[in-house]
FIPADREN-918693 format. One record per atom (N, C-alpha, C): x, y, z. Coordinates in steps of 0.2 Angstrom, whole numbers, plus 5000, padded with zeros to 4 digits. Example, Ala and Ser with C-alpha at 12.3 -4.5 7.8 and 13.67 -1.06 7.14 Angstrom:
506649725039
506249785039
506649845039
506449895035
506849955036
506450005039
This chain:
536356195335
536456255337
536756325334
536456375333
536756435329
537456445332
537756485328
538456505327
538556555333
537956605334
537856665339
537456635344
537656645350
537156645355
536956705359
536556725363
536356775368
536456765374
536956815376
536856815384
536356855387
536156825393
535556835397
535756865403
536356885404
536456925410
536157005411
536057045406
535757115406
534957105407
534757045405
533857045406
533857025413
534256995418
534156975423
533957055429
534157105425
533957175428
534457195434
534257225438
534757245443
534757195450
535457185452
535557155459
536257165460
536457145467
537057175469
537557125473
538057155476
538357115479
538157125487
538457085492
538257105499
538457175501
538957215499
539357275501
538957315495
538357305493
538157355487
538457365480
538957335479
539157335471
538757305467
538557365462
538057335456
538357275453
537957225452
538057175448
537757155441
537157205440
536857195434
536957255429
536557255424
536757325420
536157355419
535957375424
535357435425
534657425426
534257455424
533657445426
533357405418
532857375418
532657315412
531957315412
531757315406
531057315403
530957235401
530457195407
530257125405
530057115397
529557165396
529057135391
529657145385
530057215385
530457205379
531057155378
531157135384
531557065385
531257015382
530656995383
530356935380
530256955371
530157025371
530057035363
530657015360
531257025363
532057015361
532056955359
531856915364
532056845364
531756825357
531056845356
530556815352
531056845344
531156905344
531456905338
532056875337
532456865342
533156825341
532956765337
532456735341
532256655338
532056665331
531556725329
531356725322
532056735318
532556765321
533156785316
533656725316
533556665320
533856605319
534356595325
534256635329
534756625335
534456575340
534756515342
534356455345
534856445351
535356495353
535656455360
535756525364
535556515370
535356555375
535856545382
536156585383
536556565389
536356625396
536056585402
536056625407
536256595412
536256625419
536456585425
535856595432
535856555435
535356565441
535556635445
536156645446
536256725450
536056775446
535956785439
535856835435
535156855437
535156935441
534556955444
534256915448
534656865451
534556815457
533856775455
533856755449
533356715446
532956745442
532956815441
532556845437
532856825429
533356825428
533456805421
533156745417
533356695423
533056625422
532256625420
531956665424
531256665424
530956705418
531356755415
531156785409
531256745404
531956715403
532056685397
531556605396
531356585403
530956525402
530256535400
529856615402
529356645400
529356665392
529856685390
529956705382
529956635378
530456595381
530456525377
529756495375
529556485381
528756445381
528856385378
528356375372
528356315369
528756315364
529356355363
529956345358
530456325362
530356285368
530956275372
531256225369
530956165366
531356115361
531756125356
531556205354
531956225347
532556245350
532756265356
533256295358
533956265362
534356295362
534856265367
534956295373
534856285379
534756335384
535356305389
535856355392
536356355396
536256385401
536356355408
536256405414
536956395418
537056435424
537756415428
537356415435
537956385439
537756375446
538356395450
538356395457
538856395462
538856445465
538456505464
538356565468
537756565471
537656595479
537256585483
536956655484
536256665484
536156715483
535356735487
535156795489
534556805492
534056845487
533656795485
533256825479
532756885480
532456885485
531956935488
532357005488
532956995491
533457055491
533857075485
533857035480
534257035475
535057045477
535256995482
536057005483
536256955483
536856945480
537256895479
537556885487
537556825490
537756835497
538356795498
538656735492
539356695494
539256645487
539556585490
539656525484
539656465487
539556415485
539356345487
539656305481
540356265483
540556215478
540356155480
539856125485
539856065486
539356035482
539455965481
538955925476
538255935478
538055955484
537355925487
536956005484
537456055483
537156115482
537056115474
537456085470
537456085465
536756055462
536655985465
535855975465
535256015467
535356055472
534856105474
534756145469
535256175467
535356235462
535056215455
535356165452
534856135447
534256125447
533956085452
533256105454
532956155453
533056225456
532956275456
532856315450
533556295446
533456325439
533056295434
533056225434
532256195431
531556215431
531556235438
530956265440
530756325436
531356395438
531256445436
531356455427
531656395424
531556405418
530956355414
530656335419
530156305417
530256245412
530756205414
530856155409
531156075412
531156035410
531455975414
532155945411
532555985408
533255965406
533556045405
534256035406
534756105405
535156065398
535256095393
535556085387
536356085390
536656135393
537256135395
537356165402
537456145407
537756165414
538156185415
538356245419
538956285419
539156295427
539856265428
540056295435
540356365434
539956415438
540056475438
540556505442
540856455446
541456475450
542156475448
542356545446
542956525440
543756505442
543756515450
544256495453
544156445459
543556405457
543556345462
544356295462
544356265468
544956215468
544856155463
545256145458
545356085454
544956005458
545356015464
545055935466
544355935468
543956005470
543256005471
543056005465
543356025458
543056035454
542955965449
543455915450
543355855447
542755805453
542455835458
541855805461
541355825457
541355895455
540755925453
540655895446
541155885441
541255855436
540855785435
541055755441
540755675441
540055685443
539755745447
539155765448
538655775442
539055815438
538755825432
538555755427
539055715428
538955665424
538255625425
538255615433
537755595435
537055625432
536955685433
536455735430
536355715423
536755705418
536755675412
536355625411
536655555416
536355495416
535655505418
535455545422
534755545423
534255595418
534655615414
534455645409
534155725409
534255745415
534155825418
534655865415
535255855413
535755885409
535955845404
536155895398
536355845391
537155865391
537455915393
538055915393
538155955398
538955965400
539256025405
539756065403
539956125408
540556145406
540756195411
541256225412
541556265416
541556335414
541456385418
541356455416
542156475419
542656485415
543356505419
543856525413
544356565415
544956595410
545356555412
545356495416
546156465417
546056415413
546556385408
546556335405
546656265410
547156275413
547256225418
546556185422
546156245424
545456215428
544956195422
545056225415
544456205410
544756135410
545356125408
545556045408
545455985411
545256015418
544955965424
544255945420
543755995418
543155965416
543155925409
543755955406
543755925399
543855845399
544055825404
544255755405
543455725407
543055735408
542355715406
542055685401
541855645401
541355615394
540955665390
540555695394
540055745392
540255815393
540755845394
541055905395
541155925387
540755985386
540756005379
541056065376
541056105382
541356175380
541656205387
541956255386
542256305390
541856375390
541856405395
541456485394
542056525396
542356575392
542956615394
542756675391
543256735393
543256785391
543556805384
543456815379
543756825371
543456885368
543856915365
543556985360
544257005357
544057045352
544657065348
545157105352
544957125357
545557175362
545757115367
545357075369
545757015374
545856955372
546256915367
546256875364
546556815372
546456745369
546556695374
546656635370
547356635367
547656585364
547856525367
547856525373
547956445377
547256415379
546756465380
546056425380
545756405374
545956435368
545756425360
546156345360
546856345362
547256275359
546856235365
546756245371
546356195373
545656165371
545256205368
544756195365
544856145360
545256165356
545556125350
545756065350
546156045356
546555995358
545855945362
545455965365
544755925369
544255935365
544255955360
543655965354
543155995359
543256045361
542656085366
542456155362
541856165362
541456245359
541856285365
542156335362
542456405366
541756445365
541356455371
540756505372
541056565375
541156615370
541356685372
541056735377
541156755382
540756795387
541256875385
540956915386
541256995384
541356985377
541056965371
541356975365
541257035363
540957085366
540957155363
541157185369
541657165373
542157205378
541557245383
541057225385
540657245390
540357305387
540257315380
540057365377
540457415373
540957415375
541557435372
541657445364
541557385362
541557365354
540657385352
540357415355
539757425351
539757495348
540357525351
540357605348
540057655350
539557645356
539157705359
539657725364
539757785363
540057835368
539857835374
539857815380
539557825386
540057865391
539657925393
539957945399
539957905406
539757935411
539557905419
539057855417
538957805419
538357765420
537957755424
537357735423
536757735427
536857695434
536657715439
536857695446
536857615447
536357585443
536357495445
536757465440
537057495435
537557475431
538057435433
538357385433
539057355435
539657405432
539557435427
540057485424
540257535428
539757555433
539757625436
540157605442
540357565445
540857535450
541057485448
541557475443
541757425440
542357385445
542157305446
542557275450
543157265447
543657245451
544357225449
544457195443
543857145441
544157105434
543857145428
543457185430
543157215424
543557275420
543957245416
544557295413
544057345407
544457405405
544057445401
543657505403
543657505409
543157565413
543457605418
544057585420
544457625425
543957645430
543957695434
543657715440
542857715439
542457705434
541857705433
541557765430
542057835428
541757885425
541657875418
541657815416
541557785408
542157745406
542057745399
542557675397
543257725396
543757685398
544357695399
544657725391
544957795391
545257825384
545757755381
546057735385
546557695382
546357635377
545657605381
545357565377
544857585370
544657655371
544257675366
544857695361
545457705363
545857725356
546057645352
545957605356
546257545352
545457525348
544957535351
544257515346
544357565341
544557635342
544557665337
545157655330
545657625333
546257605327
545957555323
545357495327
545057445324
544557465319
544257515320
543657535318
543557525309
543857545306
543957545299
543957465296
544257435299
544357365298
543757325301
543457345306
542957295309
542257315305
542257375302
541657415300
541657385291
542157365288
542157355281
541657305280
541557305273
541057245271
540157275273
540057325276
539357335278
539357315284
539757305289
539557275296
539657335301
539057335306
539257395311
539857365315
540057395319
540657395325
540557325328
539957325331
539857265335
539757195330
539457205324
539457155320
540257145318
540757175317
541357165314
541657135321
541557155327
541757115332
541657035333
540957025332
540756965331
541156915326
541156945320
541556925314
542156895315
542556945320
543356925321
543256875326
542756855330
542656805335
542856735331
542256735325
542256675321
542856675316
543256725315
543756715311
544256695315
544356705321
544856675325
545056595326
544356565326
544256495328
543756475327
543756415323
543056385322
542656355328
542756355332
542656335339
542156375343
542256455341
541856505344
541256515343
540856515350
540256535349
540056605354
540156665352
540056725355
539356725358
539356755363
538656765367
538456845369
538456885365
538356965367
537656965371
537757015374
537157025380
536657065375
536057075377
535557105374
534857135378
534657185376
533957215382
533557225377
533657245370
533057265367
533157225361
532557245357
532357205350
532857235345
533057305346
533557335341
534257305343
534357285350
535157245349
534957185346
534557145348
534557075346
534557085338
534257105335
534257125328
534957145325
535357175328
536057195327
536457145327
536357115333
536857055334
536657005329
536156985330
535856925324
536056945318
536057015315
536357025308
537057005307
537456995311
538056975310
538156915307
537756865308
537856805306
537756785299
537256845295
537356845288
537956855285
538356885288
538956915285
539556875286
539556835291
540056785292
540656805296
541356765295
541856785298
542256835294
542656865298
543256905294
543656875289
543956915285
544456855281
545056865285
545556805282
546256815286
546656875285
546456895280
546756975279
546857035284
546157025283
545757065290
545957045296
545956985298
546256955305
547056995306
547556985300
548156995300
548157075301
547757115298
547757175299
547557195306
547057175309
547057185316
547457175321
547957115320
548657095323
549057145324
549057175318
549657215316
549457285319
548957295321
548557365322
548657365329
548657305332
548557295340
549357285343
549857265337
550457255338
550557195342
550157135339
550157065343
550457025336
């Protein structure tokens, strides 16, 4: 598997919560998404992370179409636990029952056009640990049946991730991590339990790309940020305090000829040998920039220390 994965949330297009909160990244061009996946493959990216709820099934369908006959060359991760109305493109609830896990997996396999998922991830970050233990056992059954190769939990709680880590075929935890938001306890768990650390929000929802954005388009989750989405204040654009932190790090991150985004990805590889960042993408240009980080490798220990000093940690 490549050191860098690509996150497929954005290519799902627009979708929303039951109360109209946007949950996607705005409008998307499916043909450009397919071209971007093909370009990523050509540049050596072999890990793609999606979820059944992204675009209420649309992301899985686009990814499946883009991979086509190259499916066997890549690692595909998807997630389950959310319930949605696909025609209405609306999230309607959650279901942590074992029976739903099987129904969700069956539907994901169909949309992806494959007969197995390499990494199946629980998408309910705050599910109760007792219930999660049952779902872990269900995932072990999926592995025995050959329809799942390994599994993980997408959660920012190390205690919850540890419940899944007890399973024989638990291979990873997906959690938030970027140069502005460290996660030392989760990285320690990954080290102890020999798990991959799959990093969502590696570019802090776009703040670490260096693009100065004012107000976001209506269908973009950042235009009406939910409580968990930090760095975007009231939706009028990026939080000035967060932008100031990005500016403070710019010189270190863009050393050695890297773009700001490439420097942010390089920080993750320097932070731990277990990290696999999964930046999002919607275009060939974004795919090329993100994949370009692999050639330059991790930051140096000195650069890592300088970043900690600049952030006062």
